[in-house]
C-alpha positions in Angstrom: 0.0 0.0 0.0 1.3 3.4 -0.9 1.4 6.0 2.0 2.1 9.6 1.1 3.9 11.6 3.8 2.5 15.0 4.7 3.5 17.6 2.1 5.0 20.5 4.0 5.4 23.3 1.5 6.5 24.0 -2.0 10.0 25.1 -3.1 10.4 28.8 -3.0 11.3 30.6 -6.2 14.8 30.4 -7.5 16.9 33.5 -7.1 19.4 34.0 -9.9 22.8 35.2 -8.8 25.1 35.4 -11.8 25.4 31.8 -13.0 24.1 30.3 -9.7 20.7 29.6 -8.3 20.1 30.1 -4.6 17.2 28.4 -2.8 16.0 28.1 0.7 15.8 24.4 1.5 12.6 23.0 2.9 11.4 19.4 3.6 10.9 17.3 0.5 7.8 15.1 0.3 8.5 11.4 0.7 6.4 8.9 -1.2 6.5 5.7 0.8 6.2 2.6 -1.5 7.6 -0.3 0.6 9.0 -3.2 -1.4 8.2 -6.8 -0.7 11.3 -8.3 -2.1 15.0 -7.7 -1.0 13.9 -7.1 2.6 16.0 -8.0 5.7 13.2 -7.4 8.3 15.9 -6.8 10.8 15.6 -3.8 13.2 17.8 -0.7 12.7 18.6 2.0 15.1 20.6 4.3 12.7 23.6 6.4 13.6 23.8 8.2 10.2 23.2 8.2 6.5 25.3 6.7 3.6 24.8 8.4 0.3 25.1 6.5 -3.0 24.3 6.9 -6.6 22.5 4.3 -8.7 24.7 4.4 -11.8 21.8 3.3 -14.1 21.4 6.4 -16.2 17.8 7.5 -16.9 16.2 5.1 -14.4 13.8 7.0 -12.2 13.2 6.5 -8.5 10.0 4.6 -9.5 11.9 2.5 -12.0 14.4 1.5 -9.3 11.7 0.9 -6.7 9.8 -1.4 -9.1 12.9 -3.3 -10.0 13.9 -4.1 -6.5 10.3 -5.0 -5.7 10.2 -7.4 -8.6 13.6 -9.0 -8.8 15.6 -10.5 -5.9 19.2 -9.3 -6.1 20.2 -9.2 -2.4 20.4 -5.4 -2.4 18.2 -2.5 -1.4 18.1 1.0 -0.2 15.9 3.1 2.1 15.4 6.0 -0.3 15.6 6.6 -4.0 15.9 10.3 -5.1 15.4 11.5 -8.6 14.4 14.7 -10.4 10.7 14.1 -9.6 11.1 13.6 -5.8 11.7 10.8 -3.3 10.5 7.3 -2.9 11.1 5.3 0.3 11.3 1.6 -0.2 12.5 0.3 3.2 11.2 1.5 6.6 13.7 3.7 8.4 13.8 1.3 11.4 14.7 -1.7 9.2 18.1 -2.6 7.8 18.6 -2.3 4.0 21.3 -4.1 2.1 23.4 -1.3 0.5 27.1 -1.1 1.7 28.2 -4.3 3.5 27.4 -5.8 6.9 28.6 -3.1 9.2 27.0 -0.3 7.2 23.7 -2.2 6.8 23.4 -2.7 10.5 24.0 1.0 11.4 23.1 3.4 8.6 20.2 4.6 6.5 20.8 4.8 2.8 20.0 7.3 0.1 20.4 6.5 -3.6 20.7 9.4 -6.0 19.3 8.5 -9.4 21.4 9.2 -12.5 19.9 11.4 -15.2 19.9 10.4 -18.8 22.4 11.9 -21.3 24.1 14.1 -18.7 21.0 16.2 -18.1 22.3 19.0 -15.9 18.9 20.4 -15.0 17.7 16.9 -13.9 20.9 16.5 -11.8 20.2 19.8 -10.1 16.8 18.5 -9.0 18.3 15.3 -7.8 20.9 17.3 -5.9 18.4 19.6 -4.3 16.1 16.7 -3.3 19.0 14.8 -1.8 20.1 17.8 0.3 16.5 18.3 1.4 16.0 14.7 2.3 19.3 14.3 4.2 18.8 17.5 6.1 15.3 16.5 7.0 16.5 13.1 8.4 19.3 14.8 10.3 17.0 17.2 11.9 14.7 14.4 13.0 17.7 12.6 14.7 19.6 15.6 15.9 22.5 14.8 13.5 24.9 17.0 11.6 26.6 16.5 8.2 30.1 16.2 9.6 29.5 13.4 12.0 26.6 11.5 10.5 26.8 11.8 6.7 29.1 9.4 4.8 29.7 8.4 1.2 29.8 4.8 0.0 33.4 5.4 -0.9 34.3 6.2 2.8 32.5 3.1 4.0 34.3 0.9 1.4 37.7 2.3 2.2 37.2 2.1 5.9 35.6 -1.3 6.3 36.6 -3.1 3.0 33.3 -4.9 2.8 32.5 -3.4 -0.7 34.7 -1.6 -3.2 32.3 1.0 -4.5 33.5 4.6 -4.7 30.3 6.4 -5.2 29.0 9.1 -5.4 32.3 10.9 -6.1 32.4 10.4 -9.9 28.7 11.1 -10.2 28.9 14.5 -8.4 32.1 15.4 -10.3 30.4 14.7 -13.6 28.0 17.6 -12.9 30.4 20.0 -11.4 29.8 19.2 -7.7 31.9 17.5 -5.1 31.4 15.4 -2.0 32.5 18.3 0.3 30.0 20.6 -1.4 27.2 18.1 -0.9 28.0 17.8 2.8 28.3 21.6 3.2 25.0 22.1 1.5 23.3 19.5 3.7 24.7 21.3 6.8 23.5 24.6 5.5 20.0 23.1 5.0 20.1 21.8 8.6 20.9 25.3 9.7 18.1 26.8 7.7 20.4 28.6 5.2 20.1 28.8 1.4 22.2 26.7 -0.9 23.4 27.0 -4.5 22.2 24.1 -6.6 23.8 25.0 -9.9 27.5 25.4 -10.8 29.6 25.5 -13.9 30.1 22.1 -15.3 33.7 21.0 -15.3 35.1 18.3 -17.5 36.2 15.3 -15.4 39.8 14.1 -15.8 40.0 10.4 -15.1 43.4 9.0 -14.0 45.0 6.1 -15.8 41.9 5.6 -18.0 42.9 6.4 -21.5 40.2 7.5 -24.0 40.4 6.0 -27.5 38.6 6.5 -30.8 36.8 3.2 -30.6 37.0 -0.5 -29.6 40.1 -2.4 -30.7 38.0 -5.5 -31.3 34.2 -6.2 -31.4 32.4 -6.3 -28.1 32.7 -9.7 -26.5 30.8 -9.3 -23.2 28.2 -7.3 -21.4 28.2 -6.1 -17.8 25.3 -7.6 -15.6 24.2 -7.6 -12.0 26.5 -4.9 -10.7 28.6 -2.0 -11.9 32.4 -1.9 -11.7 34.6 0.9 -10.5 37.7 1.2 -12.7 41.3 0.4 -11.5 44.8 0.7 -12.8 47.0 -2.3 -13.6 48.0 -2.6 -9.9 44.4 -2.8 -8.8 44.1 0.7 -7.3 40.8 2.3 -7.8 40.8 5.3 -10.2 38.0 7.6 -11.4 35.6 5.9 -13.8 33.1 3.0 -13.8 31.7 0.4 -16.1 27.9 0.4 -15.9 25.3 -2.4 -15.8 24.3 -3.1 -19.4 27.4 -1.8 -21.0 28.7 -3.8 -24.0 32.4 -4.1 -23.6 35.5 -5.6 -25.1 37.6 -7.8 -22.7 41.2 -7.6 -23.8 43.0 -9.7 -21.1 42.5 -11.4 -17.7 45.4 -11.3 -15.3 45.8 -14.6 -13.5 48.1 -13.2 -10.7 45.9 -10.2 -9.8 42.5 -11.4 -11.1 41.9 -8.1 -12.9 40.2 -7.8 -16.3 41.5 -5.4 -18.9 38.4 -3.9 -20.5 37.4 -1.3 -23.1 34.1 0.3 -22.2 31.9 3.1 -23.6 31.5 6.5 -22.0 29.8 9.7 -23.2 33.3 10.9 -24.2 34.3 7.9 -26.2 35.7 4.4 -25.5 38.1 4.1 -22.6 40.4 1.4 -21.3 40.9 0.3 -17.7 41.0 -2.7 -15.4 38.2 -4.0 -13.3 37.8 -6.9 -10.8 37.3 -10.3 -12.2 33.8 -10.8 -10.8 32.7 -13.5 -13.2 29.1 -13.3 -12.1 28.9 -9.7 -13.4 30.4 -10.3 -16.8 28.3 -12.1 -19.4 30.5 -13.4 -22.2 29.1 -13.6 -25.8 31.2 -16.6 -26.8 31.3 -18.5 -23.6 32.6 -22.1 -24.0 32.4 -21.8 -27.8 36.0 -23.0 -28.2 36.6 -26.7 -27.5 40.1 -28.1 -27.5 40.9 -31.3 -29.4 42.4 -34.6 -28.3 45.8 -33.2 -27.3 46.9 -30.7 -24.8 46.9 -27.2 -26.3 49.5 -24.6 -25.1 48.3 -21.1 -24.3 50.6 -18.2 -25.0 51.0 -14.6 -23.8 51.2 -13.1 -27.3 49.6 -13.8 -30.7 53.0 -14.7 -32.2 52.8 -17.7 -29.8 55.8 -16.7 -27.7 56.0 -17.0 -23.9 53.9 -20.0 -23.0 51.7 -19.3 -19.9 49.6 -22.4 -19.6 47.6 -25.0 -21.4 44.2 -26.4 -22.1 43.4 -30.0 -21.2 42.1 -32.4 -23.8 38.6 -31.5 -24.9 38.5 -28.5 -22.5 36.1 -25.7 -23.4 37.2 -22.1 -23.4 35.6 -18.7 -24.0 36.6 -16.8 -27.1 37.5 -13.1 -26.7 38.9 -12.0 -30.1 41.3 -12.9 -32.9 44.7 -11.2 -33.4 46.9 -12.0 -36.4 44.8 -15.1 -37.0 45.2 -16.5 -33.5 42.3 -16.7 -31.0 42.6 -15.2 -27.6 40.6 -17.4 -25.2 39.6 -17.3 -21.5 39.7 -20.5 -19.5 39.6 -21.9 -16.0 42.5 -22.5 -13.6 43.0 -23.5 -10.0 41.6 -20.0 -9.1 38.3 -20.8 -10.6 36.2 -20.3 -13.8 37.3 -17.8 -16.4 40.5 -16.7 -14.5 43.2 -16.6 -17.2 43.4 -15.7 -20.8 45.9 -16.1 -23.7 46.4 -17.1 -27.3 46.0 -20.6 -28.8 47.3 -22.0 -32.1 44.5 -24.4 -32.9 41.3 -22.7 -34.2 38.8 -25.5 -33.5 35.7 -24.7 -35.6 35.2 -21.2 -34.4 34.3 -18.9 -37.3 32.4 -16.0 -35.7 35.4 -13.7 -36.6 
């Protein structure tokens, strides 16, 4: 059953000051639509709020609510905030599954929805609604932004139960920062006005090189969860590969269990490394290569130098691409399924490319 919280008052008129818009923050209406799926039913006495972003561009709060109500994914959030308003999906006295065990047991969660096609105006509404909601919750509990508001990035770095770094990249994409968000929430708690617009700055990812296009045809799609990008040493760098992205997997490092991937962004195709979470990568040519009756050596390079492993007799492998006539395949090792890749000499009957 849907329960509409009391609507307090409408947003006051925007006051233009040069290129900024200043508003007085008031309580945002919260549309309570509790989900039946992805529920813990465990009590929560919250000590603060963790703010996330959804990453699925264009999906509204209603879209997200309906998805988590329909599909069991072992994840949930208390509030989804978009450019239309706020939907609450989990009671504020019940644990949601949003940032790992410790965080789930202690914090409320707010998910900021991502606008489609970099819509700045839609983002500003999401930002305003997020500030209003967070300030409203803080006032109810006697909290402040400095001691009780945290990012998913902070929780991941502190407790190592997830590796997400949101909402830093999301805010930066639209010219905002985490410190600005916290400052605006505190200003709203204090009854002061905030600036919701700012000049958009081009983000400058580190160690994620843009390119004109994919080197090879897409060979996989991201499913179940997004990936935050990393460098070749496994350190998180700005950028992410989103659910639904069609990507080109170039290599899988056996030693570090990192996947080298080319992925699409609004600014073109970029290359980075991501964790080898095999349940989140759906390969287009999975097990479409089958070795013959003899052991097949696997090599580091397409010129078949530097042997790095082998395929057993009749072992199946996943095809990634072809270079100089040789197939690059992904196969299983003692570290599990799809944990190492390299080039093979025998073509089998694979003729997709």
